[in-house]
NUTOR-603953 format. One record per residue (C-alpha): residue in one letter; residue number from 1; x, y, z. Coordinates in steps of 0.05 Angstrom, whole numbers, always signed. Example, Ala and Ser with C-alpha at 12.3 -4.5 7.8 and 13.67 -1.06 7.14 Angstrom:
% NUTOR-603953
+------+------+--------+--------+--------+
! resn ! resi !      u !      v !      w !
+------+------+--------+--------+--------+
!    a !    1 !   +246 !    -90 !   +156 !
!    s !    2 !   +273 !    -21 !   +143 !
+------+------+--------+--------+--------+
END
This chain:
% NUTOR-603953
+------+------+--------+--------+--------+
! resn ! resi !      u !      v !      w !
+------+------+--------+--------+--------+
!    m !    1 !  -2691 !  -2367 !  -1514 !
!    a !    2 !  -2743 !  -2332 !  -1471 !
!    k !    3 !  -2713 !  -2298 !  -1410 !
!    s !    4 !  -2725 !  -2336 !  -1345 !
!    s !    5 !  -2691 !  -2337 !  -1278 !
!    a !    6 !  -2712 !  -2409 !  -1265 !
!    l !    7 !  -2646 !  -2441 !  -1286 !
!    q !    8 !  -2656 !  -2514 !  -1270 !
!    g !    9 !  -2596 !  -2551 !  -1240 !
!    f !   10 !  -2551 !  -2491 !  -1252 !
!    y !   11 !  -2508 !  -2508 !  -1192 !
!    k !   12 !  -2492 !  -2576 !  -1220 !
!    k !   13 !  -2463 !  -2550 !  -1286 !
!    s !   14 !  -2392 !  -2534 !  -1307 !
!    q !   15 !  -2369 !  -2463 !  -1318 !
!    d !   16 !  -2375 !  -2470 !  -1394 !
!    e !   17 !  -2446 !  -2498 !  -1387 !
!    r !   18 !  -2466 !  -2442 !  -1340 !
!    l !   19 !  -2438 !  -2389 !  -1386 !
!    e !   20 !  -2472 !  -2419 !  -1446 !
!    e !   21 !  -2539 !  -2418 !  -1411 !
!    i !   22 !  -2534 !  -2347 !  -1384 !
!    a !   23 !  -2507 !  -2322 !  -1450 !
!    a !   24 !  -2569 !  -2349 !  -1484 !
!    v !   25 !  -2615 !  -2318 !  -1432 !
!    a !   26 !  -2581 !  -2250 !  -1428 !
!    g !   27 !  -2557 !  -2245 !  -1500 !
!    l !   28 !  -2483 !  -2240 !  -1483 !
!    s !   29 !  -2435 !  -2234 !  -1541 !
!    p !   30 !  -2378 !  -2284 !  -1550 !
!    e !   31 !  -2330 !  -2229 !  -1528 !
!    e !   32 !  -2369 !  -2218 !  -1463 !
!    t !   33 !  -2371 !  -2292 !  -1450 !
!    a !   34 !  -2296 !  -2298 !  -1461 !
!    l !   35 !  -2284 !  -2243 !  -1410 !
!    l !   36 !  -2325 !  -2281 !  -1358 !
!    k !   37 !  -2281 !  -2342 !  -1369 !
!    q !   38 !  -2220 !  -2302 !  -1347 !
!    t !   39 !  -2216 !  -2313 !  -1272 !
!    g !   40 !  -2143 !  -2296 !  -1263 !
!    c !   41 !  -2108 !  -2324 !  -1202 !
!    l !   42 !  -2175 !  -2343 !  -1170 !
!    a !   43 !  -2186 !  -2407 !  -1209 !
!    f !   44 !  -2258 !  -2425 !  -1224 !
!    s !   45 !  -2251 !  -2489 !  -1184 !
!    l !   46 !  -2233 !  -2448 !  -1122 !
!    a !   47 !  -2285 !  -2394 !  -1133 !
!    d !   48 !  -2338 !  -2448 !  -1143 !
!    k !   49 !  -2324 !  -2472 !  -1072 !
!    m !   50 !  -2327 !  -2403 !  -1041 !
!    i !   51 !  -2399 !  -2385 !  -1061 !
!    e !   52 !  -2456 !  -2416 !  -1101 !
!    n !   53 !  -2473 !  -2414 !  -1175 !
!    v !   54 !  -2406 !  -2384 !  -1195 !
!    y !   55 !  -2400 !  -2362 !  -1267 !
!    g !   56 !  -2339 !  -2316 !  -1263 !
!    v !   57 !  -2302 !  -2267 !  -1218 !
!    m !   58 !  -2303 !  -2191 !  -1214 !
!    p !   59 !  -2234 !  -2162 !  -1201 !
!    l !   60 !  -2224 !  -2096 !  -1164 !
!    p !   61 !  -2163 !  -2051 !  -1170 !
!    l !   62 !  -2112 !  -2062 !  -1115 !
!    g !   63 !  -2078 !  -1998 !  -1091 !
!    l !   64 !  -2024 !  -1989 !  -1040 !
!    a !   65 !  -2032 !  -1936 !   -986 !
!    t !   66 !  -1963 !  -1911 !   -966 !
!    n !   67 !  -1933 !  -1870 !   -909 !
!    f !   68 !  -1971 !  -1906 !   -853 !
!    q !   69 !  -1937 !  -1908 !   -786 !
!    v !   70 !  -1977 !  -1941 !   -731 !
!    n !   71 !  -1950 !  -1949 !   -660 !
!    g !   72 !  -1880 !  -1933 !   -686 !
!    r !   73 !  -1882 !  -1986 !   -741 !
!    d !   74 !  -1887 !  -1973 !   -815 !
!    y !   75 !  -1940 !  -2008 !   -857 !
!    l !   76 !  -1955 !  -2014 !   -931 !
!    v !   77 !  -2031 !  -2019 !   -933 !
!    p !   78 !  -2066 !  -2057 !   -990 !
!    m !   79 !  -2134 !  -2029 !  -1010 !
!    a !   80 !  -2184 !  -2061 !  -1057 !
!    l !   81 !  -2236 !  -2014 !  -1086 !
!    e !   82 !  -2259 !  -1979 !  -1149 !
!    e !   83 !  -2266 !  -1907 !  -1125 !
!    p !   84 !  -2214 !  -1856 !  -1148 !
!    s !   85 !  -2176 !  -1812 !  -1097 !
!    v !   86 !  -2186 !  -1858 !  -1036 !
!    v !   87 !  -2117 !  -1889 !  -1037 !
!    a !   88 !  -2083 !  -1823 !  -1053 !
!    a !   89 !  -2121 !  -1787 !   -998 !
!    a !   90 !  -2104 !  -1839 !   -945 !
!    s !   91 !  -2030 !  -1839 !   -965 !
!    y !   92 !  -2028 !  -1762 !   -962 !
!    a !   93 !  -2061 !  -1759 !   -894 !
!    a !   94 !  -2012 !  -1811 !   -867 !
!    k !   95 !  -1954 !  -1771 !   -896 !
!    l !   96 !  -1978 !  -1707 !   -860 !
!    a !   97 !  -1987 !  -1746 !   -795 !
!    r !   98 !  -1915 !  -1774 !   -797 !
!    a !   99 !  -1889 !  -1706 !   -776 !
!    s !  100 !  -1921 !  -1719 !   -708 !
!    g !  101 !  -1903 !  -1792 !   -702 !
!    g !  102 !  -1959 !  -1822 !   -743 !
!    f !  103 !  -2017 !  -1858 !   -711 !
!    t !  104 !  -2024 !  -1886 !   -641 !
!    a !  105 !  -2074 !  -1944 !   -638 !
!    s !  106 !  -2102 !  -1991 !   -586 !
!    s !  107 !  -2156 !  -2044 !   -580 !
!    t !  108 !  -2197 !  -2083 !   -530 !
!    g !  109 !  -2199 !  -2159 !   -528 !
!    p !  110 !  -2228 !  -2197 !   -588 !
!    l !  111 !  -2295 !  -2208 !   -555 !
!    m !  112 !  -2357 !  -2223 !   -597 !
!    i !  113 !  -2430 !  -2232 !   -577 !
!    a !  114 !  -2475 !  -2291 !   -594 !
!    q !  115 !  -2549 !  -2276 !   -583 !
!    i !  116 !  -2599 !  -2329 !   -561 !
!    q !  117 !  -2671 !  -2307 !   -567 !
!    v !  118 !  -2721 !  -2339 !   -519 !
!    v !  119 !  -2796 !  -2329 !   -529 !
!    q !  120 !  -2860 !  -2356 !   -496 !
!    v !  121 !  -2830 !  -2346 !   -426 !
!    k !  122 !  -2884 !  -2343 !   -373 !
!    d !  123 !  -2843 !  -2311 !   -317 !
!    l !  124 !  -2788 !  -2268 !   -348 !
!    a !  125 !  -2757 !  -2246 !   -282 !
!    k !  126 !  -2752 !  -2317 !   -257 !
!    a !  127 !  -2724 !  -2341 !   -324 !
!    k !  128 !  -2672 !  -2286 !   -326 !
!    k !  129 !  -2649 !  -2303 !   -256 !
!    a !  130 !  -2646 !  -2377 !   -272 !
!    v !  131 !  -2600 !  -2364 !   -331 !
!    e !  132 !  -2556 !  -2317 !   -292 !
!    d !  133 !  -2551 !  -2366 !   -234 !
!    q !  134 !  -2525 !  -2419 !   -283 !
!    k !  135 !  -2478 !  -2372 !   -319 !
!    e !  136 !  -2415 !  -2410 !   -301 !
!    e !  137 !  -2444 !  -2477 !   -322 !
!    l !  138 !  -2470 !  -2449 !   -388 !
!    v !  139 !  -2403 !  -2417 !   -404 !
!    n !  140 !  -2369 !  -2484 !   -390 !
!    d !  141 !  -2419 !  -2520 !   -434 !
!    a !  142 !  -2406 !  -2471 !   -491 !
!    n !  143 !  -2332 !  -2486 !   -487 !
!    q !  144 !  -2346 !  -2560 !   -489 !
!    v !  145 !  -2387 !  -2550 !   -553 !
!    f !  146 !  -2329 !  -2514 !   -587 !
!    p !  147 !  -2265 !  -2529 !   -549 !
!    g !  148 !  -2217 !  -2504 !   -602 !
!    l !  149 !  -2216 !  -2432 !   -580 !
!    k !  150 !  -2199 !  -2451 !   -508 !
!    q !  151 !  -2135 !  -2483 !   -532 !
!    f !  152 !  -2111 !  -2415 !   -558 !
!    g !  153 !  -2130 !  -2376 !   -496 !
!    g !  154 !  -2199 !  -2356 !   -519 !
!    g !  155 !  -2268 !  -2387 !   -514 !
!    a !  156 !  -2333 !  -2368 !   -479 !
!    m !  157 !  -2319 !  -2318 !   -423 !
!    d !  158 !  -2384 !  -2290 !   -397 !
!    l !  159 !  -2459 !  -2291 !   -404 !
!    e !  160 !  -2512 !  -2237 !   -396 !
!    a !  161 !  -2588 !  -2238 !   -399 !
!    r !  162 !  -2636 !  -2181 !   -412 !
!    v !  163 !  -2710 !  -2171 !   -426 !
!    i !  164 !  -2731 !  -2131 !   -487 !
!    d !  165 !  -2800 !  -2106 !   -507 !
!    t !  166 !  -2822 !  -2122 !   -579 !
!    v !  167 !  -2885 !  -2117 !   -620 !
!    r !  168 !  -2893 !  -2192 !   -606 !
!    g !  169 !  -2888 !  -2181 !   -531 !
!    k !  170 !  -2829 !  -2185 !   -484 !
!    q !  171 !  -2771 !  -2232 !   -499 !
!    l !  172 !  -2711 !  -2257 !   -461 !
!    i !  173 !  -2645 !  -2246 !   -497 !
!    v !  174 !  -2583 !  -2283 !   -474 !
!    h !  175 !  -2515 !  -2257 !   -495 !
!    l !  176 !  -2457 !  -2306 !   -495 !
!    i !  177 !  -2392 !  -2267 !   -497 !
!    v !  178 !  -2335 !  -2304 !   -531 !
!    d !  179 !  -2261 !  -2289 !   -540 !
!    v !  180 !  -2250 !  -2310 !   -612 !
!    r !  181 !  -2175 !  -2295 !   -614 !
!    d !  182 !  -2151 !  -2283 !   -686 !
!    a !  183 !  -2216 !  -2305 !   -719 !
!    m !  184 !  -2274 !  -2263 !   -740 !
!    g !  185 !  -2313 !  -2312 !   -698 !
!    a !  186 !  -2380 !  -2324 !   -731 !
!    n !  187 !  -2375 !  -2399 !   -740 !
!    s !  188 !  -2348 !  -2414 !   -671 !
!    i !  189 !  -2397 !  -2372 !   -631 !
!    n !  190 !  -2457 !  -2392 !   -673 !
!    t !  191 !  -2440 !  -2464 !   -658 !
!    m !  192 !  -2434 !  -2448 !   -584 !
!    a !  193 !  -2501 !  -2413 !   -583 !
!    e !  194 !  -2535 !  -2471 !   -616 !
!    g !  195 !  -2501 !  -2519 !   -568 !
!    i !  196 !  -2527 !  -2487 !   -504 !
!    a !  197 !  -2596 !  -2470 !   -530 !
!    p !  198 !  -2629 !  -2534 !   -503 !
!    k !  199 !  -2603 !  -2520 !   -433 !
!    i !  200 !  -2630 !  -2448 !   -437 !
!    e !  201 !  -2698 !  -2474 !   -457 !
!    e !  202 !  -2697 !  -2521 !   -398 !
!    l !  203 !  -2678 !  -2465 !   -349 !
!    t !  204 !  -2728 !  -2415 !   -375 !
!    g !  205 !  -2787 !  -2458 !   -396 !
!    g !  206 !  -2788 !  -2418 !   -460 !
!    k !  207 !  -2775 !  -2431 !   -533 !
!    v !  208 !  -2708 !  -2413 !   -565 !
!    r !  209 !  -2713 !  -2382 !   -634 !
!    l !  210 !  -2652 !  -2346 !   -661 !
!    r !  211 !  -2580 !  -2367 !   -642 !
!    i !  212 !  -2535 !  -2320 !   -680 !
!    i !  213 !  -2475 !  -2273 !   -677 !
!    s !  214 !  -2486 !  -2198 !   -668 !
!    n !  215 !  -2446 !  -2153 !   -713 !
!    l !  216 !  -2451 !  -2097 !   -663 !
!    a !  217 !  -2385 !  -2117 !   -630 !
!    i !  218 !  -2385 !  -2067 !   -572 !
!    f !  219 !  -2332 !  -2108 !   -535 !
!    r !  220 !  -2284 !  -2110 !   -595 !
!    l !  221 !  -2266 !  -2038 !   -603 !
!    f !  222 !  -2208 !  -2006 !   -640 !
!    r !  223 !  -2182 !  -1936 !   -628 !
!    a !  224 !  -2131 !  -1893 !   -664 !
!    e !  225 !  -2109 !  -1821 !   -658 !
!    a !  226 !  -2061 !  -1774 !   -693 !
!    v !  227 !  -2039 !  -1701 !   -692 !
!    w !  228 !  -2033 !  -1657 !   -753 !
!    t !  229 !  -1992 !  -1595 !   -736 !
!    k !  230 !  -2014 !  -1527 !   -758 !
!    e !  231 !  -1948 !  -1520 !   -795 !
!    v !  232 !  -1960 !  -1583 !   -835 !
!    l !  233 !  -2032 !  -1562 !   -849 !
!    a !  234 !  -2009 !  -1493 !   -873 !
!    e !  235 !  -1960 !  -1526 !   -921 !
!    s !  236 !  -2016 !  -1571 !   -948 !
!    v !  237 !  -2059 !  -1511 !   -968 !
!    k !  238 !  -2005 !  -1460 !   -987 !
!    e !  239 !  -2034 !  -1454 !  -1057 !
!    l !  240 !  -2099 !  -1429 !  -1025 !
!    g !  241 !  -2064 !  -1378 !   -982 !
!    l !  242 !  -2092 !  -1405 !   -917 !
!    k !  243 !  -2058 !  -1408 !   -850 !
!    g !  244 !  -2052 !  -1472 !   -810 !
!    a !  245 !  -2095 !  -1444 !   -755 !
!    e !  246 !  -2150 !  -1429 !   -805 !
!    v !  247 !  -2148 !  -1502 !   -829 !
!    v !  248 !  -2154 !  -1526 !   -757 !
!    e !  249 !  -2216 !  -1483 !   -745 !
!    a !  250 !  -2246 !  -1504 !   -812 !
!    v !  251 !  -2238 !  -1578 !   -796 !
!    l !  252 !  -2267 !  -1569 !   -727 !
!    d !  253 !  -2328 !  -1533 !   -755 !
!    a !  254 !  -2338 !  -1587 !   -808 !
!    w !  255 !  -2333 !  -1642 !   -756 !
!    a !  256 !  -2382 !  -1606 !   -709 !
!    f !  257 !  -2433 !  -1604 !   -766 !
!    a !  258 !  -2426 !  -1679 !   -778 !
!    a !  259 !  -2429 !  -1696 !   -704 !
!    a !  260 !  -2495 !  -1658 !   -696 !
!    d !  261 !  -2530 !  -1675 !   -761 !
!    p !  262 !  -2544 !  -1747 !   -784 !
!    f !  263 !  -2550 !  -1727 !   -857 !
!    r !  264 !  -2479 !  -1700 !   -857 !
!    g !  265 !  -2456 !  -1752 !   -805 !
!    t !  266 !  -2475 !  -1810 !   -850 !
!    t !  267 !  -2432 !  -1783 !   -907 !
!    h !  268 !  -2376 !  -1767 !   -858 !
!    n !  269 !  -2376 !  -1839 !   -835 !
!    k !  270 !  -2381 !  -1865 !   -906 !
!    g !  271 !  -2314 !  -1830 !   -918 !
!    i !  272 !  -2284 !  -1868 !   -860 !
!    m !  273 !  -2310 !  -1934 !   -888 !
!    n !  274 !  -2280 !  -1918 !   -956 !
!    g !  275 !  -2213 !  -1934 !   -925 !
!    i !  276 !  -2233 !  -1988 !   -876 !
!    d !  277 !  -2276 !  -2027 !   -926 !
!    a !  278 !  -2220 !  -2026 !   -977 !
!    v !  279 !  -2171 !  -2058 !   -928 !
!    t !  280 !  -2225 !  -2107 !   -905 !
!    v !  281 !  -2237 !  -2130 !   -977 !
!    a !  282 !  -2163 !  -2134 !   -993 !
!    t !  283 !  -2150 !  -2180 !   -933 !
!    g !  284 !  -2209 !  -2225 !   -947 !
!    n !  285 !  -2251 !  -2203 !   -888 !
!    d !  286 !  -2326 !  -2192 !   -884 !
!    f !  287 !  -2336 !  -2119 !   -903 !
!    r !  288 !  -2411 !  -2125 !   -895 !
!    a !  289 !  -2404 !  -2144 !   -821 !
!    v !  290 !  -2353 !  -2088 !   -810 !
!    e !  291 !  -2398 !  -2037 !   -845 !
!    a !  292 !  -2460 !  -2058 !   -806 !
!    g !  293 !  -2423 !  -2057 !   -740 !
!    a !  294 !  -2393 !  -1988 !   -753 !
!    h !  295 !  -2458 !  -1953 !   -770 !
!    s !  296 !  -2495 !  -1988 !   -713 !
!    y !  297 !  -2441 !  -1965 !   -665 !
!    a !  298 !  -2449 !  -1894 !   -691 !
!    a !  299 !  -2522 !  -1897 !   -669 !
!    y !  300 !  -2510 !  -1939 !   -606 !
!    n !  301 !  -2531 !  -1882 !   -560 !
!    r !  302 !  -2596 !  -1873 !   -598 !
!    k !  303 !  -2570 !  -1814 !   -638 !
!    y !  304 !  -2529 !  -1825 !   -701 !
!    t !  305 !  -2463 !  -1788 !   -696 !
!    t !  306 !  -2392 !  -1791 !   -721 !
!    l !  307 !  -2341 !  -1847 !   -709 !
!    t !  308 !  -2286 !  -1795 !   -707 !
!    s !  309 !  -2276 !  -1733 !   -665 !
!    y !  310 !  -2229 !  -1674 !   -671 !
!    e !  311 !  -2200 !  -1623 !   -622 !
!    k !  312 !  -2149 !  -1568 !   -619 !
!    t !  313 !  -2088 !  -1582 !   -577 !
!    r !  314 !  -2057 !  -1532 !   -528 !
!    e !  315 !  -2006 !  -1516 !   -581 !
!    g !  316 !  -2061 !  -1502 !   -633 !
!    h !  317 !  -2051 !  -1566 !   -673 !
!    l !  318 !  -2107 !  -1611 !   -697 !
!    k !  319 !  -2118 !  -1677 !   -661 !
!    g !  320 !  -2163 !  -1731 !   -690 !
!    k !  321 !  -2190 !  -1794 !   -657 !
!    i !  322 !  -2231 !  -1854 !   -680 !
!    e !  323 !  -2267 !  -1910 !   -643 !
!    l !  324 !  -2307 !  -1965 !   -675 !
!    p !  325 !  -2318 !  -2041 !   -672 !
!    l !  326 !  -2281 !  -2083 !   -723 !
!    a !  327 !  -2299 !  -2157 !   -728 !
!    v !  328 !  -2239 !  -2178 !   -770 !
!    g !  329 !  -2193 !  -2238 !   -767 !
!    l !  330 !  -2134 !  -2274 !   -797 !
!    v !  331 !  -2160 !  -2344 !   -787 !
!    g !  332 !  -2212 !  -2377 !   -832 !
!    g !  333 !  -2255 !  -2352 !   -889 !
!    a !  334 !  -2229 !  -2318 !   -951 !
!    t !  335 !  -2169 !  -2293 !   -912 !
!    k !  336 !  -2140 !  -2363 !   -916 !
!    t !  337 !  -2170 !  -2387 !   -982 !
!    h !  338 !  -2166 !  -2328 !  -1030 !
!    p !  339 !  -2095 !  -2326 !  -1059 !
!    i !  340 !  -2092 !  -2251 !  -1065 !
!    a !  341 !  -2119 !  -2240 !   -995 !
!    k !  342 !  -2063 !  -2283 !   -968 !
!    i !  343 !  -2012 !  -2242 !  -1007 !
!    n !  344 !  -2042 !  -2177 !   -981 !
!    v !  345 !  -2039 !  -2201 !   -909 !
!    k !  346 !  -1966 !  -2219 !   -920 !
!    l !  347 !  -1953 !  -2151 !   -952 !
!    l !  348 !  -1986 !  -2115 !   -894 !
!    g !  349 !  -1944 !  -2155 !   -846 !
!    v !  350 !  -1994 !  -2160 !   -789 !
!    k !  351 !  -1989 !  -2221 !   -744 !
!    t !  352 !  -2053 !  -2216 !   -703 !
!    a !  353 !  -2125 !  -2195 !   -713 !
!    h !  354 !  -2118 !  -2138 !   -663 !
!    e !  355 !  -2058 !  -2111 !   -702 !
!    l !  356 !  -2098 !  -2114 !   -766 !
!    g !  357 !  -2155 !  -2077 !   -733 !
!    e !  358 !  -2110 !  -2023 !   -706 !
!    v !  359 !  -2081 !  -2010 !   -775 !
!    m !  360 !  -2152 !  -2009 !   -804 !
!    a !  361 !  -2175 !  -1958 !   -752 !
!    s !  362 !  -2115 !  -1915 !   -769 !
!    v !  363 !  -2133 !  -1919 !   -843 !
!    g !  364 !  -2204 !  -1898 !   -827 !
!    l !  365 !  -2180 !  -1837 !   -788 !
!    a !  366 !  -2132 !  -1819 !   -843 !
!    q !  367 !  -2186 !  -1825 !   -896 !
!    n !  368 !  -2234 !  -1782 !   -856 !
!    f !  369 !  -2182 !  -1728 !   -842 !
!    a !  370 !  -2163 !  -1724 !   -915 !
!    a !  371 !  -2236 !  -1717 !   -936 !
!    i !  372 !  -2256 !  -1667 !   -883 !
!    r !  373 !  -2193 !  -1624 !   -895 !
!    a !  374 !  -2208 !  -1621 !   -969 !
!    l !  375 !  -2282 !  -1607 !   -958 !
!    a !  376 !  -2268 !  -1551 !   -909 !
!    t !  377 !  -2215 !  -1517 !   -952 !
!    e !  378 !  -2206 !  -1530 !  -1027 !
!    g !  379 !  -2269 !  -1572 !  -1038 !
!    i !  380 !  -2272 !  -1647 !  -1048 !
!    q !  381 !  -2279 !  -1645 !  -1124 !
!    r !  382 !  -2211 !  -1614 !  -1140 !
!    g !  383 !  -2170 !  -1676 !  -1128 !
!    h !  384 !  -2226 !  -1725 !  -1141 !
!    m !  385 !  -2243 !  -1697 !  -1210 !
!    k !  386 !  -2169 !  -1697 !  -1231 !
!    l !  387 !  -2166 !  -1772 !  -1217 !
!    h !  388 !  -2232 !  -1783 !  -1250 !
!    a !  389 !  -2207 !  -1744 !  -1311 !
!    k !  390 !  -2146 !  -1789 !  -1315 !
!    n !  391 !  -2191 !  -1850 !  -1319 !
!    i !  392 !  -2231 !  -1817 !  -1375 !
!    a !  393 !  -2166 !  -1798 !  -1411 !
!    v !  394 !  -2147 !  -1872 !  -1412 !
!    l !  395 !  -2215 !  -1890 !  -1440 !
!    g !  396 !  -2203 !  -1837 !  -1493 !
!    g !  397 !  -2140 !  -1872 !  -1515 !
!    a !  398 !  -2087 !  -1829 !  -1480 !
!    a !  399 !  -2019 !  -1861 !  -1475 !
!    n !  400 !  -1982 !  -1856 !  -1409 !
!    k !  401 !  -1944 !  -1793 !  -1429 !
!    l !  402 !  -2009 !  -1757 !  -1448 !
!    i !  403 !  -2055 !  -1778 !  -1390 !
!    d !  404 !  -2038 !  -1720 !  -1344 !
!    r !  405 !  -2040 !  -1669 !  -1399 !
!    v !  406 !  -2107 !  -1692 !  -1426 !
!    a !  407 !  -2136 !  -1697 !  -1355 !
!    d !  408 !  -2113 !  -1626 !  -1336 !
!    a !  409 !  -2144 !  -1598 !  -1399 !
!    m !  410 !  -2211 !  -1632 !  -1387 !
!    v !  411 !  -2213 !  -1609 !  -1314 !
!    k !  412 !  -2197 !  -1538 !  -1335 !
!    e !  413 !  -2252 !  -1539 !  -1388 !
!    k !  414 !  -2300 !  -1575 !  -1340 !
!    n !  415 !  -2314 !  -1623 !  -1397 !
!    i !  416 !  -2294 !  -1692 !  -1373 !
!    t !  417 !  -2322 !  -1738 !  -1426 !
!    v !  418 !  -2293 !  -1794 !  -1469 !
!    d !  419 !  -2309 !  -1755 !  -1532 !
!    r !  420 !  -2269 !  -1695 !  -1508 !
!    a !  421 !  -2213 !  -1740 !  -1485 !
!    k !  422 !  -2209 !  -1770 !  -1555 !
!    q !  423 !  -2206 !  -1700 !  -1586 !
!    l !  424 !  -2150 !  -1679 !  -1539 !
!    v !  425 !  -2111 !  -1742 !  -1551 !
!    e !  426 !  -2114 !  -1728 !  -1626 !
!    a !  427 !  -2095 !  -1655 !  -1616 !
!    f !  428 !  -2036 !  -1669 !  -1570 !
!    s !  429 !  -2009 !  -1729 !  -1609 !
+------+------+--------+--------+--------+
END
């Protein structure tokens, strides 16, 4: 069969029919097709309702980050990702922070922004004033469009208007600010924005185009901080012969580099998101919205910088802080439909979206500290390559009792390949 992406009526077919068709197009073996049929706990019938054109599922490893203490409470944190060393690094950073009481976290209200774009406005100043003068009525109208949030203490709370200059001329942008409670909020506030759009057209004499959520959630911020004592830091690098005070200075220098340079700052923030995204995925939240919001916030003041900061305390200890927007929820979406996501939320034990976000911010700070400490002292590859080598050892056929031995040998030789793993397995067996 000639390869073609024009699969007619693909969405109407059963899983077997879909697999038969793509197997013919892509030349999949019977073994490969059989693997795609295995959907585990996420039954095909459920997966088929979550997205379109489903032909299988792609599992990710679930790891458990331990040692986390946030606001005096202990948490076991589920993380879904494929990258080695992330779970171990977060757990280790949390362990080192426990000596100082763990993480202290806080959050603002769960306020999200719906944007309403108005074009073809003849008098922008007059239109802006007309919208602002009717703010209370527009907010009330929005709550009539989607009354459910109001019943739980949320709903539309405020409205702002601003004029922006674009390559298509000036436009009026109206922000509807909505308290979404324990939801991520996209469906509710998009509905509200669409509901009040006709009234805004009437007030402005313009034409409404987009009515959509913004993922730059500047009113839904999460903060966390922790202290790592110089004594704990010294113990963590005793094999390197460094003092705790030296580690503090090294981390501060590394952070200063990232804060000043967007090339380093981007990778610095990627390390933060290693942890946050993994918890986001594990709990069935929208990691793409979280990722976009975080990096946009890092550049919110027109200069890309770090989401974390570090300082030396009066006693000479290292103090880290993080601040970022997190549009996450416990109501709706995959959080309530994906069976493993529901288990992970139960395992984590959070009861509200703000509690979830505070734990996630703490994980992001822990992940960043672990990475920057390793980078500034022993180098990031030492621990990472050992974990990578263990994966290769498994591929080489190492049984549980041989995995560490084979991995250590490959790291020492700097020859981490499946062929070398197979040779070592044979030699050690």
